[in-house]
N, C-alpha and C positions, 0 to 999 in steps of 0.2 A: 504494500500500500504506500503510495506517495504521500508527501506531507500535505498536499492540497486535498487529496482524497480523505486523509485523516481528519482534516479540519471540517470538511463537508459532512462526514459521518458523526463527528463528535462536537459539532459547534454548539449544540444546545447545552451540553454539560460544561463546555469551556466558558460559555456566557454566564452560566450559573456560578461557576467558580470565580470568574472575573468580578462578578457583582459582589460576591461575598468578600473577596480580597479588597476591593475598593471600599466597601462599606466598613470593614474592620479598620482599614487605615484612616478613613475619614473620621469615624467616631473617636478613635484613639487620638487623632490629631486635635480634635475639638477639645477633648479633656486635657491633653498636654498643653495646648495653647492657653487655656484658661488658667491652669495651674502655673505654667511658666510665667505668664504675665503677672499673676498675683505674687509669685516669688520675687520677680524683678521689682515690682512696686514696693514690696516690703523690705527689700535689701539695698536698693541702688543708692540711697543717701549715706550709707555707712560703708566705708572701704572694706572693713573686715567681714561684714555680713555679706556684701556682694561677692567677695573672694570665696567665702565659705560656700555660698550657694553655687557658684560656678564650679568649685572643686568637687562638691558633693555630687552634682549632676554629671560632671565629667568622669567621675569614678565609675559610674554605671557603664560607660562605654568601654572600660577596661575589661569588663566581664564578657566573654563570648556569648552571643545571643543563644546559641544552642545550650550552653551551660546554664544560662539564666532560666530558660524554659525548663530544663531538667531539674533545677533546684526548686522551681515553683510547683511542679507537678505533684510531689508528695504533700504539698501544703493545700493547694486549691483544686487539685485533680486535673483531668484532661479536658480538652475542648477550648471553649471561648475564654475562660477565666485567665489561664496563663498567657494567652495571646494578648488580651487587653492590657494586663499588667506590664508585660514585657514591652509592648509597643509604646505605651504611655511613658514608661521610664526612659526608654531610649530617645523619645522625642523631646524630652525636657531640655537637654543641654543647649542646642542651638537657639531655642526660644528664650530660655532664661538669660543666656549670655547676651543675645541681641537686645532683649528688653532692657537689661542693665545699661548696656552701651548706649542705646537710644535715649533712655531717660536721662542719663548723665550728660548726653550731648545737647540737650535742650538749652538754648541761650538763657542764662540766668536773668538777663535784663527783661525778657518776656515774662518770666515767672514773677519778677519784682513788679512789673507793670500790672499784671493780673492781681497781685496782692494789693497794690496801691488803689485799685478801683473797688476793693472790698470783696474779692472772691475768696471763698472759704478754701481750705486745703483740698477737700474732695472735688470742689468745682475746678480748681486750678489743675488738678490731676486729670480730670475727665475732659475738660474743655481746652486745655493748653498743652500739657506735657504729653499725655498719651497720643493725641493726634499728631504731634510733631515727631514722636518716637515711633509712629506706626510703620514708616518705610523699613527701618532695620528689623522691627518685629516681624513684618511680613516676610522679609528675606529669611529670617530664622525659621519661620513656618515652612517656607519652600524647601529649605535645606533638610529640615527634619522629615518632611514628607517623602523626599527622594530616598532618604535612609530607610524609612519604615517600609517602603515598597519592597525592598529586598529582604529586610528582616522578617516581614510578615510571611514570606515563603517558608521560613524555618519553622513557623508555628505548626506546620503539618506534622512535624515530629511528635507533637503532643495532641494530635487529632484536631488541630485548629482548622478554621475555615480558610478557603482561598486557593490560589493557584499553586501553592506549594504541594498540594496533594497530587496534582498532575505531574509535577517534576519528580516528586518522591516515588510515585508509581513507576515512572520511566526508569529512574535510577535502580529501583528494586528489581526491574525485569530486563536489565541490560543484556543484549544478545537476542531478545525477542524481536518480532517484526516491527512493533510500534514503539519500542523503547525510546529511540532517538526522536521520533515524532512527538511523543509526550513531553520530553524534556524541552525540545525546541518550542513547542506550542506554549507551554507554561512560561518559559523565559521571555518569548516575544510578547506575550500578553501582558506581562509585568512591565516591560519597557513601554508598551503602548499606553498603559494606565498611567505610568509615571509622566509621560509626555502630556497626556490629557490634563492631569492634575496641575502640571507646571503651567500649561496654557491658561487654565482657569485662574491661577494665582496672578498671572500677568494681567488678565482682564480685571480681576479684583483690584489690583494695584492702580490700573488706569482709572477705575471708577471711584476709588476711595482716596487716592493721593492727589492733592492739588497740583496743578501743572508747575507752579513755582517751586514746590518742594521736590518734585521729580527732577527738575532741572538742576 
């Protein structure tokens, strides 16, 4: 069976796996983005707290993703739970780091001006600092998403959802007729999803970042 014949015969299952893969990455990115920004907001004003936050999240990346999932399985079991926890933890570093850098890069004179017209601390944060820090935060989210696209495939090791199941089935049956087709189909589908997500982030950036800030 050729690769194109394989795609024609298995396209329904591939679409289902691709949807589950994209859904897992998207949902975990939402959680990681919220947590990452909150951590950045809580720590950016203090040098030691910001460094501690960056160090703590970067430590996660030193743990191989397969080992992380393996350590979580005895605690939370197989399936979705270890996938969600692993993807969320791995997605934190770029977002936390970029949130801290973005918030620290806001012009102090703008913050002082907002304070001078009577804005409260939450109002300054929501209306001045976070909007100006949004471009680097969005960049962090883009980088994290690209990482998680690949890491999500490893979740199949713990019966997680997504295209990793296609790749693992192919690897487990190397030498059979469709083994290479399975690995290739799963890999290419992940690449396509990553490109689609990145294109969506570019569009979001154009819609949410003022032209002056983009320039």
